[in-house]
N, C-alpha and C positions, 0 to 999 in steps of 0.2 A: 863096315862104314857104311854110312846110307849114302844113297848117290843124292847130289845137289838138285833141290827142283829149280826151274825156272821160273821165274817171278812173271806176271803179267807186265810188269813195264819190258822185261827182253821180247814177251809175245809183241807188243807193239811195237817194238823198234824196229823189229825183221818184219815186220808186216808192212810199216811202212817202208823200210828197203826194199822190199820184195817188191811193191808196187811201183816206185818208180824204176824198177829195168825197164826195159823194152820186151824182155822175155816170157815177163809173167803177166797173163789175162786174168782180169778178173771176173770169177766164173759167174755166171747167174743158178741163184737158187730157184728152181720150179716146182709149182704143184701138180703131182702127178695125179690124176683122177681115174684110175684102172676100174674097167669095165668086165672085171671075172670074175666070177663066185668065188674063185679062192680068195678073193679080197675083201670079202663080203662080211660082215657079221653076222652072226647066227639071229641074234637080234632086233636087228635094223637090217633095210634093204639098201643102206646109204655106203658108199666105200670109205675109208678111213682117208687122213689126207696124209698124203705120201708126197715127202720131198724129195727131188731130186737134187744133186750140186754137182753139175756138167763140166766136172773136171775134164772130159774129152776132147774139151774146146782148147784145151791149153796147147800150147806152140807146137808141145811134143805130143800130145794125145794122152796125157797124167798128169797126175799130183806132182810125178818125181822132178820137176825143172824145178820146184820151188826147194824140196833138200837140196839139189844139185847147186842152185846159186845161191844160196844161203851155208852150203858146207865148205865152198871154195871162196868166199870172200874171208874166210879165217886162215886162210893157207899164209905160213909165213911168208914175207916177202923174199929169200933168197930162197924158196920152192922154185925150180926151172921146169917143172913138168910133173905130168903125174901119168898113171897107168892104170885101170878098168878092165876088168874082164864081165861084160854084158852086153847080151846081144837082145836086150828087152828095154822097158821104158825109160830105166837108170843110165844104160849105154847110150839113146838119143839124146837124154837130157845134159848127158855129161859131155859128147862131142857139141852140141849144138851152145851150150855155155862157153865152152872153150874157144871157139870159134869166133865167139863175138867179144871174148875180154883179151884173144890174143894170146891164148895159152897154148903151150905144146904139150901136146897127151899121145900117149899110145892108147888105144883101143882094142884089146885085146875081143877076139869074136869066135864061137863057133866054127867048124867047117861047116855045118848046114843052117848057117843065119842067111833068113832072107834078106835081102838089099832094098827090097823095095819098102820097108818099112821105114827107110831112110829122105823115102819121095814124097814130100807135101806138096801140089801144085800151089 
C-alpha cells in the first residue's frame, strides 16, 4: 500500500499555523558569495550563487521546532503528557514547545548530556 501524499493545501495550512505561533521564526534566505577556489568553476572566475537558509536562527537553533510544533498540535485531546528521549535539537524543541503549551512531558537525557545547550540568553 502506497503512503498517502501530502497535498499543497496541507502544506500551506501548516505553514500558516506555524507562522502564527510565537516559537517559529521566519528565517532568512541569504546569498552567500564564497571566496575560496573550491567553489569556483573551472570555466569562469566567478563563484556560483550559493543560498543559505539560516535555520540556526530558530528559537532552539534548528528547524526541528517546526516539526515538533506541528506534531504536538495533532495529539488527541485526551493525551495528558508525552515522553521523549533526545538530547539534541529535537529534545530542545520538544521541551520548549511543551513549556509554552503547558503540556506535561518527561524528557529523558543521556548521562553525558551537556545542559548548557538549553541556555540561550
